[in-house]
C-alpha positions in Angstrom: 152.0 126.7 40.9 151.8 123.5 39.0 151.0 120.1 40.4 154.5 118.9 39.7 156.0 121.7 41.8 153.6 120.9 44.6 154.5 117.3 44.7 158.2 118.0 44.3 157.9 120.4 47.3 156.3 117.6 49.4 159.1 115.3 48.3 161.8 117.8 49.4 160.1 118.3 52.7 159.9 114.6 53.3 163.5 114.1 52.4 164.6 116.9 54.8 162.4 115.5 57.7 163.7 111.9 57.2 167.3 113.2 57.0 166.8 115.0 60.4 165.4 111.8 61.9 168.4 109.9 60.7 170.8 112.4 62.4 168.8 112.2 65.7 168.6 108.4 65.5 172.4 107.9 65.3 173.4 110.3 68.1 175.6 109.1 71.0 177.8 106.2 69.9 174.9 104.6 68.1 172.3 105.3 70.8 169.9 107.9 69.4 168.9 111.1 71.1 165.3 110.0 71.3 166.4 106.7 73.0 168.4 108.6 75.5 165.5 110.9 76.2 163.1 108.0 76.9 165.7 106.1 79.0 166.0 109.2 81.2 162.3 109.7 81.5 161.6 106.0 82.4 164.5 106.0 84.9 163.2 109.2 86.6 159.6 107.8 86.8 161.0 104.5 88.3 163.0 106.4 90.9 159.8 108.5 91.8 157.7 105.3 92.1 160.3 103.5 94.3 160.4 106.6 96.5 156.6 106.6 96.9 156.7 102.9 97.8 159.4 103.5 100.4 157.3 106.3 101.9 154.3 104.1 102.1 156.3 101.4 103.9 157.6 103.9 106.4 154.1 105.1 107.1 152.9 101.5 107.6 150.5 101.6 104.6 150.1 98.5 102.6 
């Protein structure tokens, strides 16, 4: 294996990886799949947190 083949392999791998990121980034009507994932995670954590605060209020805790 030559150095040229090694670096061309790295370049092809990088081109493939960035192409995949481009596809994931332009998913649902311009909102990427990663963005949708994080929106759902943050919304779920906020709902959990609000539920915990409501529970504390019902128990009379401060």
